[in-house]
N, C-alpha and C positions, 0 to 999 in steps of 0.2 A: 902157509904164508899166502898162497893164492886164494885160499878160502877167505882169509881176512880181507884181502883186497876186494874180492867179490862182495863180501858182506858190506864193506865200506861203500862200494859203488852202488849197491842196492839201496843202502840207507840214503845216500845222496839223491838217488833217483826218486825215492819215496818222498824226500823233502821237496824236490823240484815239483813232483806231481801235486803235492799238497799246495805248494805255492801257485801252481798253475790253476788249481781249483779255486783258490782264493781270488786269483786274477780274473778267472772267468765269472765268478760271482760279482766282483767289482765292475767288470765290463757290462754285465747284465743290468746291474743297478744304474750304471751311467746311461745305458741305452734307454732304460725306463724313464730316467730323468729327462733325457732328450725328447722322448715321446711326449711326456707331460708338458714340457716347455713348448713343443710344437702345438699341442692342443691349446695351451694358454695363448700362444701367439695368434692362432686361428680365432679364438674367442675375442681377443682384443681387436683383430681386424673387423670382425662383425660389429663389435661395439662402436668402433670408429665409423663404420658405414652407417650405423643407426644414428649416431650423433650428427653426421653430415646431413642425413635426411631430415633430422630435427631442425638443423640450422636452416636448411632450404625452406622447410615449412614455416619457420619463424620469419624468414625474409619475405615470404609470400604474404604472411599475415600483416607484416609491417607495411608492405606495398598496398594491401587492401585498406588498412587503416588510413594511410595517407590519402588514398582516393576518397574514402568516406569523409575525411576532414575537408578535402577540396570541394566535395559536393555540398557539405554543410556551409562552407564559406560562400559558395555560389548562392545557396538558398538565402543566407543572411543578406547578401547583396540585393537579391530580388525583393526580399521583405523590406529592406531599407527604402528601396525605390517605391514600393507600395505605400509605405508610410508617408513618403514625400508626396506621392500622388494624392493620398487621403488628406493630407494637410492642405494641399492646393484646393481640393474639393471643398474643404471646410471654408477656406477663404472665399471661394466662388459663392458658396451658399450664403455666407455673411453678406456679400455684396448684393445677392438677390434679395436678402431680407430688407436691405435698405431701399431697394427699388420697389419690391412688392410688399409694402407695409400692410396691405389688407390680408396677406397670408402669413403674418408674423408668427402666429401661434403654431401653425403647421411647420413652418420652416425651423422654428426653435426646437421642436421635437426632432426634426431631421438632424439638426446640428448635434443634439444630445446623443442620438443614436450613433452618428459618425464618431463622436468623441469616444464613446464606449468601444467602438471597433478599434480605434487607434490605441486605446489603453490595452485591449486584448492583444493587439499586434506587438506592442511594446513588451508585454509580459511574455509573449512567445519568443521574442528576440532575447530576452534575459535567459529564458530556459535553454535556448540554443547555445548561447554563449557558455552557459554552465556545462552543457554537453561537450562543447569543443574543449573546454578545460579538462574534463575527464578523459577525453580522447588523447589529449596531449600527454597527460600523466601516464596513460596506458602505453603510448608510444615510447615514452622515456623508460618505462619499466621493461618493455621489450628490448630496447637497446642495451640495457644493463644485462638482461638474460643472454643476449647474443655475445656480449663481451665475456661473460662467465664461460659460455660454451667454447669460445675461441681459446680462452686460457686452458680449459680442460683438454681441448684438442692438442695444444702445444705440450701439455704434461704427458698425454698419451703417446705423442711422438717420441718424447724423451724416454718413456718407459720401454717403448718398442726398441729404441736404439740400445738401451741397457740390455735387453733380452738378447739382441743380436750379438752384443759383445760377449755375453755369458755363453751363448751357443758356440762362438768362436773359441772361447777358452776350453769348452768341453771337447770340441773337435781336436784342439791342440793336445789336450791331455790324452785323448783316445789314440791319436797318432803316436804319441810318446810310448804308450803302453804296447802298441803293436810293434814298434821298433825294438823295444826291450825284449818282447817275446821272440822276435826274429833272432836277436843276438843270442839269447839263451838257447834257442833251438840249434843255432849254428855251433855253439860251444859243445853241447851235450849230444848233438846229432839225434835228438828225439823230437818228433813233431809235437808242438804245443797247441796247434790250432787245427 
């Protein structure tokens, strides 16, 4: 009779040991999952830092473009004043032509030269205006890129929050397993850890 009880106890202990081995395997798997998640979180942190640097670079580029646009506008203002000055010169030359009839031929040539200069300046102004239009389009594109990056950063923050929640669930599950092992150890008085 005592032998049967001993056999039964040994069988139960063997079953508990097998259960313990399975639990140890499960805990090892969970620990590995936690390690993997920590590595993923570290990678995400680096990605977020890189994106932040990219955003800072884009902001600086936008500031530089704004300054370039301001410089071009200033140049356009100066050129407009130059055109106005040239027009005034043309008017003065015409007045001199009326006064100095004996030099009409030379003055006409001068006026023709000045008109050609004015035409060149007008063409330059047209080109500058086109460049300003291109710069404005570039700035608009950069603003869109910044908006996209901001949305991506928000999505990354949400992903990080989800990972933190998952880590908390893993911790809770691990604590529950430890509590269960402690209870089994107390019942059978056999160390499981």
